[in-house]
Backbone as JSON, one array per atom type, in Angstrom:
{
  "sequence": "MPGRVSFCGREMESSSPPPSDDFSVFVLASYLGIDVRPFLSNQQREESQSEVVEIEEVDEWHDCTQYLYPDEDFSDLEFLQFFRLQGSDRAGNRIFRIVGKYFPALVVSGERLKKYVFHKICSELPEGPFSIVYMHSTVQKEDNFPGLSILRWIYEDLPPVIKDRIQIVYFIHPGIRSRLAFSTLGRFFLSGYLYWKIKYVSRLQYLWDDVKKGEVEIPGFVQKHDAVLEHRPLTDYGIEPDPHCLTEVPITSFSLGRHEGQ",
  "N": [[49.8, -31.07, 25.68], [47.45, -33.63, 24.79], [44.46, -32.87, 22.91], [40.82, -32.85, 23.4], [38.05, -34.26, 21.78], [34.64, -33.87, 21.23], [32.13, -35.96, 20.17], [28.96, -36.11, 19.3], [28.24, -36.13, 22.01], [30.05, -37.94, 23.09], [33.28, -38.05, 24.36], [36.42, -37.95, 22.81], [39.84, -38.8, 22.65], [42.31, -36.8, 21.21], [44.72, -37.59, 18.72], [46.84, -36.01, 17.93], [48.62, -33.26, 19.29], [47.2, -30.1, 20.24], [47.86, -26.72, 18.97], [47.86, -24.95, 21.03], [46.34, -24.34, 24.15], [43.91, -26.57, 25.77], [41.15, -27.67, 23.78], [37.8, -27.9, 22.46], [35.74, -29.67, 20.18], [32.67, -29.78, 18.62], [30.95, -32.1, 16.84], [28.23, -32.46, 14.95], [25.86, -34.48, 13.58], [23.76, -33.86, 10.83], [21.48, -35.29, 10.25], [20.53, -36.27, 12.62], [18.83, -34.58, 13.85], [19.34, -32.84, 16.0], [18.99, -30.25, 18.38], [20.75, -27.4, 18.04], [20.86, -25.04, 19.36], [21.48, -24.77, 22.16], [24.26, -24.8, 22.11], [25.0, -22.42, 21.0], [26.11, -19.02, 21.17], [24.67, -16.16, 22.94], [24.39, -14.01, 21.17], [24.52, -15.28, 18.68], [22.24, -16.81, 18.83], [20.25, -14.83, 18.82], [20.65, -13.71, 16.24], [20.06, -15.92, 14.66], [17.33, -16.31, 15.29], [16.33, -13.94, 14.3], [16.74, -14.27, 11.53], [14.96, -16.36, 11.05], [12.5, -15.11, 11.52], [12.53, -13.19, 9.46], [12.43, -14.87, 7.21], [9.92, -16.07, 7.58], [8.28, -13.8, 7.26], [8.78, -13.14, 4.56], [7.72, -15.4, 3.3], [5.06, -15.02, 3.94], [4.45, -12.71, 2.49], [4.58, -13.69, -0.09], [2.43, -15.3, -0.26], [-0.33, -15.93, -2.03], [-2.72, -17.15, -1.9], [-5.01, -16.22, -0.63], [-6.09, -14.44, -2.39], [-7.14, -15.83, -4.43], [-9.97, -17.04, -6.15], [-11.5, -19.67, -6.46], [-14.12, -20.57, -6.55], [-15.6, -18.68, -7.78], [-17.08, -17.48, -10.73], [-15.48, -16.22, -13.45], [-15.8, -16.22, -16.14], [-17.23, -14.59, -17.91], [-15.84, -12.15, -17.83], [-13.36, -13.04, -18.7], [-13.96, -13.67, -21.31], [-14.22, -11.14, -22.47], [-11.61, -10.24, -22.62], [-10.14, -8.01, -21.74], [-8.11, -7.84, -19.93], [-5.17, -9.3, -20.0], [-2.48, -11.66, -19.77], [0.32, -11.35, -21.66], [2.99, -11.88, -23.74], [6.32, -10.27, -23.59], [8.36, -7.45, -22.61], [11.21, -5.63, -23.99], [13.04, -5.67, -21.98], [12.67, -8.02, -20.79], [10.55, -8.31, -19.05], [7.46, -9.71, -18.13], [4.24, -9.07, -19.59], [1.2, -7.51, -18.79], [-1.58, -6.99, -20.64], [-3.85, -4.4, -21.06], [-6.91, -3.45, -22.3], [-8.66, -0.71, -22.5], [-11.08, -0.03, -23.79], [-12.46, -2.4, -23.93], [-13.52, -2.85, -21.44], [-16.41, -3.13, -19.54], [-17.57, -0.79, -17.78], [-20.02, 0.0, -16.77], [-21.46, -2.18, -15.93], [-19.88, -3.77, -14.32], [-18.86, -4.03, -11.07], [-16.69, -2.23, -8.81], [-15.7, -3.88, -6.77], [-15.91, -6.48, -7.85], [-14.22, -6.2, -10.05], [-11.8, -5.8, -8.76], [-11.46, -8.32, -7.46], [-11.2, -9.92, -9.71], [-8.88, -8.92, -10.97], [-6.92, -9.42, -8.99], [-7.15, -12.18, -8.86], [-6.27, -12.94, -11.46], [-3.62, -12.03, -11.45], [-2.46, -13.49, -9.34], [-2.86, -16.12, -10.13], [-1.91, -16.47, -12.72], [0.4, -14.96, -13.27], [3.86, -15.38, -13.57], [6.85, -15.78, -11.5], [8.96, -12.94, -10.9], [9.77, -9.67, -12.39], [7.26, -7.48, -13.89], [5.41, -5.75, -16.48], [2.96, -3.3, -17.52], [0.8, -2.82, -20.21], [-1.28, -0.45, -21.13], [-4.02, 0.34, -23.06], [-5.51, 3.14, -24.04], [-7.04, 4.0, -26.06], [-9.82, 5.48, -27.64], [-11.39, 5.31, -25.36], [-14.26, 5.82, -23.41], [-15.6, 7.73, -20.79], [-18.11, 7.24, -19.64], [-18.67, 4.64, -20.35], [-16.41, 2.92, -20.17], [-14.55, 3.56, -18.14], [-13.48, 2.9, -14.9], [-12.93, 4.69, -12.82], [-10.75, 6.86, -10.99], [-10.48, 6.58, -8.21], [-11.27, 3.94, -7.78], [-9.27, 2.56, -9.18], [-7.05, 3.3, -7.7], [-7.71, 2.16, -5.22], [-7.66, -0.58, -5.84], [-4.95, -0.9, -6.54], [-3.61, -0.13, -4.16], [-4.35, -2.18, -2.42], [-2.97, -4.34, -3.31], [-0.57, -6.99, -2.67], [2.56, -6.06, -1.12], [4.84, -7.17, -2.35], [3.98, -7.64, -4.95], [3.49, -5.07, -5.9], [6.1, -4.09, -5.89], [7.15, -5.52, -7.97], [6.14, -4.45, -10.3], [7.3, -2.84, -13.06], [7.01, -0.86, -15.1], [4.43, 1.2, -16.53], [2.97, 1.31, -19.52], [1.31, 3.77, -21.08], [-0.82, 3.99, -23.5], [-1.82, 6.16, -26.12], [-2.72, 8.51, -24.55], [-3.71, 11.18, -24.72], [-4.47, 14.73, -24.4], [-6.27, 15.36, -22.37], [-6.27, 13.18, -20.62], [-3.6, 13.3, -19.78], [-3.59, 15.74, -18.42], [-5.45, 15.22, -16.41], [-4.24, 13.11, -14.97], [-1.84, 14.31, -14.23], [-2.69, 16.3, -12.49], [-4.69, 15.19, -10.71], [-3.8, 12.63, -10.44], [-1.58, 12.54, -8.73], [-2.69, 12.7, -6.25], [-4.5, 10.59, -6.1], [-3.19, 8.31, -6.89], [-0.58, 6.12, -5.84], [2.6, 7.55, -5.19], [4.78, 6.04, -5.89], [3.79, 4.43, -7.93], [2.93, 6.37, -9.67], [5.21, 7.57, -10.82], [6.04, 5.57, -12.46], [4.62, 5.53, -14.75], [4.57, 5.66, -18.23], [4.01, 7.66, -20.89], [2.75, 6.94, -24.07], [2.42, 8.16, -27.08], [2.18, 7.32, -29.69], [2.01, 4.24, -31.49], [4.42, 3.5, -32.68], [6.35, 4.36, -30.97], [6.1, 2.63, -28.89], [7.28, 0.33, -29.8], [9.93, 0.68, -29.27], [10.33, -0.24, -26.76], [8.89, -2.59, -26.57], [8.9, -5.48, -28.42], [7.61, -5.89, -31.72], [4.69, -7.84, -32.21], [4.77, -9.11, -29.75], [2.71, -8.17, -28.17], [-0.73, -8.19, -28.72], [-2.36, -5.95, -30.86], [-5.37, -4.4, -31.0], [-7.62, -3.86, -33.81], [-9.05, -1.38, -33.8], [-7.44, 0.2, -32.25], [-5.14, 0.48, -33.8], [-6.3, 1.88, -35.91], [-7.04, 4.25, -34.68], [-4.54, 5.18, -34.02], [-3.55, 5.7, -36.57], [-5.2, 7.84, -37.32], [-4.37, 9.8, -35.52], [-1.8, 10.08, -36.36], [-2.01, 11.36, -38.84], [-3.42, 13.58, -38.14], [-2.12, 15.24, -36.0], [-2.57, 17.3, -34.13], [-4.91, 16.7, -32.93], [-4.4, 15.2, -30.74], [-3.91, 17.1, -28.79], [-6.24, 18.41, -28.39], [-6.75, 20.54, -30.06], [-7.21, 20.41, -32.83], [-10.18, 19.56, -34.51], [-11.83, 16.38, -34.27], [-12.88, 14.45, -36.73], [-13.67, 11.83, -36.71], [-14.57, 11.27, -34.23], [-13.0, 10.05, -32.26], [-11.59, 10.83, -30.1], [-11.19, 11.61, -26.57], [-13.62, 12.16, -23.9], [-14.63, 15.4, -22.61], [-12.54, 16.94, -20.1], [-13.93, 17.88, -17.97], [-15.86, 16.07, -17.37], [-14.53, 13.96, -16.34], [-14.19, 10.96, -14.58], [-13.98, 10.33, -11.1], [-14.61, 8.21, -9.57], [-16.42, 5.1, -9.47], [-19.15, 2.96, -8.79], [-18.62, 3.05, -6.05], [-20.23, 2.59, -3.9], [-20.76, -0.07, -3.94]],
  "CA": [[48.95, -32.21, 26.04], [46.48, -33.89, 23.72], [43.14, -32.26, 23.06], [39.71, -33.77, 23.47], [37.01, -33.99, 20.78], [33.32, -34.4, 21.6], [31.37, -36.4, 19.01], [27.63, -36.52, 19.68], [28.15, -36.39, 23.44], [31.15, -38.79, 23.53], [34.58, -37.4, 24.27], [37.49, -38.82, 22.26], [41.15, -38.2, 22.78], [42.91, -36.49, 19.94], [46.03, -38.22, 18.58], [47.86, -34.99, 17.74], [48.41, -32.18, 20.24], [46.79, -28.81, 19.67], [48.93, -25.77, 18.96], [47.86, -24.18, 22.26], [45.69, -25.02, 25.28], [42.84, -27.53, 25.46], [40.05, -27.2, 22.95], [36.72, -28.86, 22.26], [35.08, -29.58, 18.89], [31.4, -30.48, 18.59], [30.59, -32.56, 15.52], [26.82, -32.83, 15.05], [25.3, -34.98, 12.31], [22.52, -33.12, 10.51], [20.31, -36.17, 10.19], [20.08, -36.65, 13.95], [17.77, -33.67, 14.31], [19.71, -32.31, 17.3], [18.83, -28.81, 18.51], [22.09, -26.86, 18.27], [20.79, -23.74, 20.01], [22.22, -24.69, 23.44], [25.69, -24.64, 21.88], [25.26, -21.13, 20.41], [26.17, -17.87, 22.06], [23.44, -15.38, 22.96], [24.36, -13.21, 19.94], [24.23, -16.2, 17.57], [20.81, -17.19, 18.97], [19.43, -13.7, 18.38], [20.78, -13.6, 14.79], [19.32, -17.05, 14.08], [15.92, -16.03, 15.46], [16.0, -12.84, 13.38], [16.67, -14.83, 10.2], [13.74, -17.14, 10.97], [11.39, -14.15, 11.43], [12.56, -12.61, 8.12], [11.99, -15.88, 6.25], [8.49, -16.21, 7.72], [7.65, -12.63, 6.68], [8.86, -13.24, 3.12], [6.77, -16.4, 2.89], [3.72, -14.46, 4.05], [4.27, -11.77, 1.39], [4.41, -14.41, -1.34], [1.23, -16.13, -0.19], [-1.42, -15.28, -2.78], [-3.91, -18.0, -1.9], [-6.17, -15.47, -0.14], [-6.6, -13.64, -3.48], [-7.68, -16.73, -5.44], [-11.41, -17.28, -5.95], [-11.82, -20.82, -7.34], [-15.56, -20.83, -6.64], [-16.26, -17.57, -8.47], [-17.02, -17.59, -12.19], [-15.02, -15.04, -14.16], [-15.8, -16.55, -17.56], [-17.72, -13.46, -18.69], [-14.75, -11.19, -17.93], [-12.33, -13.66, -19.52], [-14.41, -13.57, -22.71], [-13.99, -9.78, -22.97], [-10.15, -10.13, -22.87], [-9.6, -6.66, -21.48], [-6.96, -7.96, -19.04], [-4.54, -10.57, -20.41], [-1.04, -11.81, -19.71], [0.65, -11.55, -23.09], [4.31, -11.41, -24.22], [7.31, -9.64, -22.73], [8.99, -6.29, -23.21], [12.6, -5.87, -24.36], [13.81, -5.89, -20.75], [12.35, -9.36, -20.31], [9.42, -8.29, -18.11], [6.18, -10.16, -18.66], [3.31, -7.94, -19.84], [-0.25, -7.59, -18.7], [-2.17, -6.06, -21.59], [-5.18, -3.92, -20.66], [-7.6, -2.7, -23.36], [-9.7, 0.04, -21.77], [-12.33, -0.04, -24.53], [-13.15, -3.65, -23.71], [-14.01, -2.98, -20.07], [-17.79, -2.59, -19.38], [-17.61, -0.2, -16.44], [-21.39, 0.21, -16.33], [-22.06, -3.41, -15.39], [-18.91, -4.47, -13.45], [-18.59, -3.24, -9.87], [-15.29, -2.12, -8.41], [-15.35, -5.03, -5.97], [-15.69, -7.64, -8.73], [-13.04, -5.92, -10.83], [-10.65, -6.06, -7.86], [-11.32, -9.77, -7.32], [-10.73, -10.49, -10.98], [-7.47, -8.5, -11.17], [-6.1, -10.18, -8.04], [-7.18, -13.6, -9.25], [-5.44, -13.09, -12.63], [-2.21, -11.82, -11.09], [-1.96, -14.56, -8.49], [-3.02, -17.45, -10.74], [-1.26, -16.58, -14.01], [1.68, -14.26, -13.38], [5.03, -16.11, -13.05], [7.76, -15.0, -10.64], [9.79, -11.97, -11.58], [9.15, -8.37, -12.65], [6.31, -7.44, -15.0], [5.01, -4.44, -16.91], [1.57, -3.17, -17.94], [0.52, -2.04, -21.42], [-2.66, -0.01, -21.07], [-4.45, 1.01, -24.27], [-6.57, 4.08, -23.69], [-7.64, 4.44, -27.34], [-11.27, 5.63, -27.77], [-12.07, 5.04, -24.1], [-15.27, 6.8, -22.99], [-15.76, 7.68, -19.36], [-19.42, 6.69, -19.27], [-18.78, 3.22, -20.68], [-15.22, 2.09, -20.01], [-13.6, 3.97, -17.12], [-13.97, 2.58, -13.55], [-12.71, 5.78, -11.91], [-9.42, 6.89, -10.37], [-10.53, 6.05, -6.83], [-11.32, 2.48, -7.88], [-7.95, 2.11, -9.58], [-6.16, 3.48, -6.53], [-8.11, 1.16, -4.21], [-7.15, -1.9, -6.27], [-3.48, -0.9, -6.45], [-3.14, -0.05, -2.77], [-4.61, -3.44, -1.74], [-2.07, -5.38, -3.81], [0.52, -7.31, -1.75], [3.74, -5.23, -1.37], [5.76, -7.83, -3.27], [3.45, -7.46, -6.29], [3.75, -3.67, -6.24], [7.52, -3.9, -6.19], [7.5, -6.19, -9.24], [5.7, -3.63, -11.42], [8.42, -2.05, -13.53], [6.59, 0.3, -15.86], [3.09, 1.17, -17.1], [2.93, 1.97, -20.83], [-0.02, 4.37, -21.24], [-0.89, 4.24, -24.94], [-2.81, 7.13, -26.58], [-3.32, 9.16, -23.39], [-4.45, 12.4, -25.06], [-4.19, 15.86, -23.55], [-7.15, 15.37, -21.2], [-5.76, 12.19, -19.68], [-2.34, 13.82, -19.2], [-3.92, 16.78, -17.45], [-6.14, 14.6, -15.28], [-3.28, 12.36, -14.15], [-0.84, 15.21, -13.67], [-3.3, 17.06, -11.39], [-5.38, 14.34, -9.77], [-3.07, 11.37, -10.24], [-0.67, 12.63, -7.6], [-3.47, 12.51, -5.02], [-5.27, 9.35, -6.11], [-2.31, 7.18, -7.15], [0.63, 6.1, -5.08], [3.71, 8.19, -5.88], [5.67, 5.0, -6.43], [3.24, 4.02, -9.22], [2.79, 7.56, -10.51], [6.44, 7.81, -11.57], [6.3, 4.43, -13.36], [3.78, 5.67, -15.94], [5.26, 6.18, -19.42], [3.01, 7.97, -21.9], [3.11, 6.53, -25.42], [1.43, 8.82, -27.92], [2.06, 6.58, -30.96], [2.45, 2.85, -31.39], [5.79, 3.36, -33.12], [7.22, 4.57, -29.82], [6.0, 1.44, -28.05], [8.22, -0.7, -30.29], [11.27, 0.9, -28.67], [10.38, -1.0, -25.51], [8.22, -3.88, -26.76], [9.08, -5.98, -29.78], [6.37, -6.12, -32.45], [4.2, -9.2, -32.15], [4.68, -9.58, -28.38], [1.4, -7.78, -27.65], [-1.73, -8.05, -29.77], [-2.91, -4.62, -30.95], [-6.7, -4.46, -31.67], [-7.73, -3.04, -35.02], [-9.48, 0.0, -33.55], [-6.28, 0.93, -31.7], [-4.3, 0.83, -34.96], [-7.01, 2.9, -36.67], [-6.93, 5.48, -33.89], [-3.15, 5.61, -34.17], [-3.43, 6.29, -37.92], [-5.86, 9.14, -37.3], [-3.5, 10.74, -34.77], [-0.58, 10.28, -37.17], [-2.31, 12.31, -39.89], [-4.0, 14.77, -37.53], [-1.43, 15.23, -34.72], [-3.08, 18.27, -33.16], [-6.05, 16.11, -32.24], [-3.88, 14.75, -29.43], [-3.87, 18.22, -27.85], [-7.56, 19.02, -28.34], [-6.77, 21.76, -30.88], [-7.82, 20.1, -34.1], [-11.39, 18.72, -34.34], [-11.7, 14.99, -34.65], [-14.09, 14.08, -37.49], [-14.07, 10.44, -36.46], [-15.07, 11.15, -32.86], [-12.19, 9.04, -31.6], [-10.89, 11.35, -28.92], [-11.82, 11.35, -25.28], [-14.63, 13.1, -23.44], [-14.02, 16.56, -21.96], [-11.97, 16.66, -18.78], [-14.91, 18.26, -16.95], [-16.66, 14.89, -17.03], [-13.62, 12.88, -15.98], [-14.72, 10.31, -13.4], [-13.09, 9.98, -9.99], [-14.98, 6.92, -9.0], [-17.65, 4.46, -9.97], [-19.52, 1.81, -7.96], [-18.03, 3.11, -4.71], [-21.18, 2.08, -2.89], [-21.0, -1.51, -4.12]],
  "C": [[47.92, -32.43, 24.94], [45.15, -33.24, 24.0], [42.06, -33.31, 23.11], [38.63, -33.31, 22.49], [35.72, -34.65, 21.23], [32.56, -34.74, 20.31], [30.05, -36.92, 19.48], [27.58, -36.89, 21.15], [29.27, -37.26, 23.95], [32.48, -38.03, 23.32], [35.63, -38.41, 23.8], [38.79, -38.08, 22.35], [41.78, -38.0, 21.42], [44.31, -37.07, 19.88], [47.15, -37.2, 18.44], [47.58, -33.84, 18.68], [48.01, -30.91, 19.54], [47.92, -27.81, 19.73], [48.98, -24.95, 20.26], [47.18, -24.98, 23.36], [44.64, -25.99, 24.8], [41.76, -26.89, 24.61], [39.0, -28.31, 22.82], [36.06, -28.62, 20.9], [33.8, -30.4, 18.96], [31.06, -30.82, 17.17], [29.17, -33.13, 15.61], [26.33, -33.29, 13.66], [23.98, -34.34, 12.05], [21.29, -34.01, 10.54], [19.8, -36.61, 11.54], [18.99, -35.74, 14.49], [18.07, -33.04, 15.66], [19.54, -30.8, 17.3], [20.18, -28.22, 18.92], [22.05, -25.56, 19.06], [21.49, -23.68, 21.35], [23.71, -24.47, 23.28], [26.03, -23.26, 21.31], [25.36, -20.06, 21.49], [24.87, -17.07, 21.99], [23.3, -14.56, 21.66], [23.96, -14.08, 18.75], [22.75, -16.63, 17.62], [19.91, -16.09, 18.44], [19.48, -13.55, 16.86], [19.99, -14.72, 14.11], [17.83, -16.82, 14.14], [15.46, -14.94, 14.49], [15.86, -13.35, 11.96], [15.38, -15.62, 10.01], [12.54, -16.23, 10.79], [11.34, -13.54, 10.04], [12.04, -13.6, 7.1], [10.47, -16.05, 6.35], [7.74, -15.03, 7.1], [7.66, -12.7, 5.15], [7.85, -14.26, 2.59], [5.37, -15.86, 2.93], [3.47, -13.51, 2.88], [3.96, -12.5, 0.08], [3.13, -15.26, -1.36], [0.07, -15.41, -0.86], [-2.71, -16.09, -2.71], [-5.16, -17.23, -1.46], [-6.8, -14.65, -1.27], [-7.11, -14.52, -4.64], [-9.13, -17.03, -5.11], [-11.84, -18.43, -6.86], [-13.31, -21.05, -7.53], [-16.3, -19.74, -7.4], [-16.03, -17.69, -9.98], [-16.65, -16.27, -12.84], [-15.06, -15.23, -15.67], [-16.28, -15.39, -18.43], [-16.65, -12.39, -18.88], [-13.62, -11.74, -18.79], [-12.7, -13.54, -21.01], [-14.15, -12.2, -23.3], [-12.5, -9.52, -23.29], [-9.63, -8.71, -22.7], [-8.37, -6.69, -20.59], [-6.32, -9.31, -19.28], [-3.04, -10.52, -20.18], [-0.56, -12.18, -21.11], [2.05, -10.98, -23.41], [5.19, -10.82, -23.12], [7.87, -8.4, -23.4], [10.48, -6.6, -23.46], [13.5, -6.07, -23.16], [13.55, -7.26, -20.14], [11.23, -9.45, -19.31], [8.16, -8.83, -18.8], [5.21, -8.99, -18.68], [1.88, -8.35, -19.56], [-0.82, -6.53, -19.64], [-3.59, -5.71, -21.13], [-5.74, -3.1, -21.8], [-8.78, -2.02, -22.71], [-11.06, -0.03, -22.47], [-13.12, -1.31, -24.29], [-13.79, -3.78, -22.32], [-15.39, -2.35, -19.91], [-17.99, -2.02, -17.98], [-19.02, -0.06, -15.88], [-21.96, -1.01, -15.62], [-21.13, -4.2, -14.48], [-18.58, -3.57, -12.28], [-17.1, -3.2, -9.59], [-14.85, -3.34, -7.61], [-15.07, -6.26, -6.84], [-14.46, -7.44, -9.6], [-11.79, -6.2, -10.01], [-10.41, -7.55, -7.7], [-10.72, -10.39, -8.58], [-9.28, -10.17, -11.23], [-6.55, -9.3, -10.26], [-6.01, -11.65, -8.43], [-6.24, -13.83, -10.45], [-3.95, -13.0, -12.26], [-1.67, -13.02, -10.32], [-2.02, -15.94, -9.12], [-2.22, -17.59, -12.04], [0.15, -15.98, -14.08], [2.83, -15.08, -12.8], [5.87, -15.19, -12.17], [8.55, -14.04, -11.5], [9.04, -10.66, -11.87], [8.18, -8.44, -13.84], [5.98, -5.98, -15.29], [3.55, -4.48, -17.34], [1.5, -2.34, -19.2], [-0.96, -1.7, -21.4], [-3.01, 0.79, -22.31], [-5.7, 1.83, -24.0], [-7.34, 4.55, -24.92], [-9.16, 4.36, -27.3], [-12.05, 5.29, -26.51], [-13.07, 6.18, -23.81], [-15.56, 6.61, -21.5], [-17.05, 6.97, -18.97], [-19.47, 5.19, -19.45], [-17.62, 2.37, -20.18], [-14.32, 2.42, -18.82], [-14.14, 3.71, -15.72], [-13.82, 3.72, -12.55], [-11.35, 5.72, -11.23], [-9.42, 6.3, -8.95], [-10.57, 4.53, -6.81], [-9.95, 1.93, -8.23], [-6.96, 2.21, -8.41], [-6.43, 2.44, -5.47], [-7.56, -0.22, -4.57], [-5.64, -1.95, -6.12], [-3.01, -0.94, -5.01], [-3.36, -1.35, -2.01], [-3.77, -4.59, -2.29], [-1.0, -5.72, -2.76], [1.77, -6.49, -2.1], [4.69, -5.85, -2.39], [5.31, -7.69, -4.71], [3.71, -6.05, -6.78], [5.19, -3.46, -6.66], [7.91, -4.52, -7.54], [7.03, -5.42, -10.46], [6.85, -2.69, -11.84], [8.0, -0.76, -14.23], [5.18, 0.11, -16.39], [3.1, 1.98, -18.39], [1.49, 2.46, -21.09], [-0.16, 4.8, -22.69], [-2.08, 5.17, -25.28], [-3.49, 7.85, -25.4], [-4.14, 10.38, -23.76], [-4.18, 13.51, -24.04], [-5.02, 15.83, -22.28], [-6.69, 14.37, -20.16], [-4.48, 12.68, -19.0], [-2.64, 14.84, -18.13], [-4.55, 16.16, -16.2], [-5.16, 13.88, -14.38], [-2.23, 13.25, -13.52], [-1.39, 16.01, -12.5], [-3.89, 16.16, -10.33], [-4.62, 13.06, -9.46], [-2.16, 11.4, -9.03], [-1.39, 12.38, -6.28], [-4.13, 11.15, -4.95], [-4.41, 8.11, -6.43], [-1.09, 7.28, -6.27], [1.78, 6.74, -5.88], [4.65, 7.19, -6.52], [5.15, 4.52, -7.79], [3.17, 5.19, -10.19], [4.03, 7.77, -11.38], [6.83, 6.64, -12.5], [5.49, 4.53, -14.65], [4.57, 6.31, -17.05], [4.2, 6.4, -20.5], [3.56, 7.63, -23.3], [2.07, 7.08, -26.39], [1.2, 8.11, -29.24], [2.6, 5.16, -30.75], [3.91, 2.67, -31.77], [6.77, 3.57, -31.96], [7.17, 3.39, -28.83], [7.01, 0.38, -28.48], [9.65, -0.48, -29.82], [11.43, 0.06, -27.43], [9.77, -2.39, -25.6], [8.36, -4.3, -28.2], [7.71, -6.24, -30.43], [5.98, -7.59, -32.4], [4.09, -9.76, -30.74], [3.3, -9.3, -27.77], [0.45, -7.6, -28.83], [-2.35, -6.65, -29.7], [-4.26, -4.69, -31.66], [-6.74, -3.52, -32.86], [-8.14, -1.62, -34.77], [-8.37, 0.85, -32.97], [-5.36, 1.37, -32.83], [-4.99, 1.93, -35.78], [-6.9, 4.25, -35.97], [-5.52, 6.05, -34.02], [-2.94, 6.25, -35.51], [-4.07, 7.66, -37.98], [-4.97, 10.17, -36.62], [-2.25, 11.03, -35.59], [-0.82, 11.34, -38.24], [-2.9, 13.62, -39.36], [-3.4, 14.92, -36.13], [-1.97, 16.2, -33.71], [-4.32, 17.76, -32.42], [-5.64, 15.61, -30.86], [-4.01, 15.86, -28.37], [-5.2, 18.98, -27.79], [-7.69, 20.29, -29.16], [-7.51, 21.54, -32.17], [-9.06, 19.26, -33.89], [-11.18, 17.34, -34.89], [-12.95, 14.56, -35.41], [-14.58, 12.67, -37.25], [-14.57, 10.2, -35.07], [-14.32, 10.07, -32.09], [-11.48, 9.54, -30.36], [-11.74, 11.17, -27.68], [-12.89, 12.38, -25.0], [-13.96, 14.28, -22.78], [-13.57, 16.24, -20.55], [-12.97, 17.0, -17.68], [-15.77, 17.08, -16.53], [-15.8, 13.71, -16.66], [-14.06, 12.27, -14.64], [-13.65, 10.03, -12.37], [-13.42, 8.64, -9.42], [-16.27, 6.4, -9.58], [-17.89, 3.22, -9.1], [-18.94, 1.87, -6.56], [-18.96, 2.51, -3.67], [-21.37, 0.59, -2.95], [-19.9, -2.3, -3.46]]
}
């Protein structure tokens, strides 16, 4: 016997018989805006609702508007250029270059640093994975280091999607004291997921294995420090005295935090 086809609520008789018993086909035009949920089975409704929830959650993760501060003036921090989006590594990841020596830790609170970092990431960073090149050359704790607890606080408050996009942190000129501090205290103050992404780069020549020359601007004092370490390699390990006073402060004065009360 001929089958019947329902088209937008109207039943039409089919000209050719079906291969078996009666059947019904619902043809719904997408532009009519008809709610198709009444025609779905319970399982299909649950799956559809689950997909909607997942999409809403993803959209929420990507929403960075809450971390933008259009009314706040960051021109003084921009002028220092200690945190800049610059170039890409050989894997195609965009790079945030951080020059520790340029950061005035004595006059910038942890709260303002956090706002600035979030603002830069959410306003300048394009979609996709990214890496960080941190230059620790000649950093002095009293002047340039915000403290491990501040760094951990900033990282932990990043949206999960931003954390996942961080591929690697190139730690240039760490020195023996930084290595010891991060190997002992870093496990407690930094997320394990970030801890294992840190790659120590003792010489600039090793950075070029991952980052093409010219992609990241290297300040003159960083190159000078690299030359000193090249000719006096034991300075890296605190064995050979540094006549240029370019190495770090003793580990006993390594800061865990700064401006915590602000």
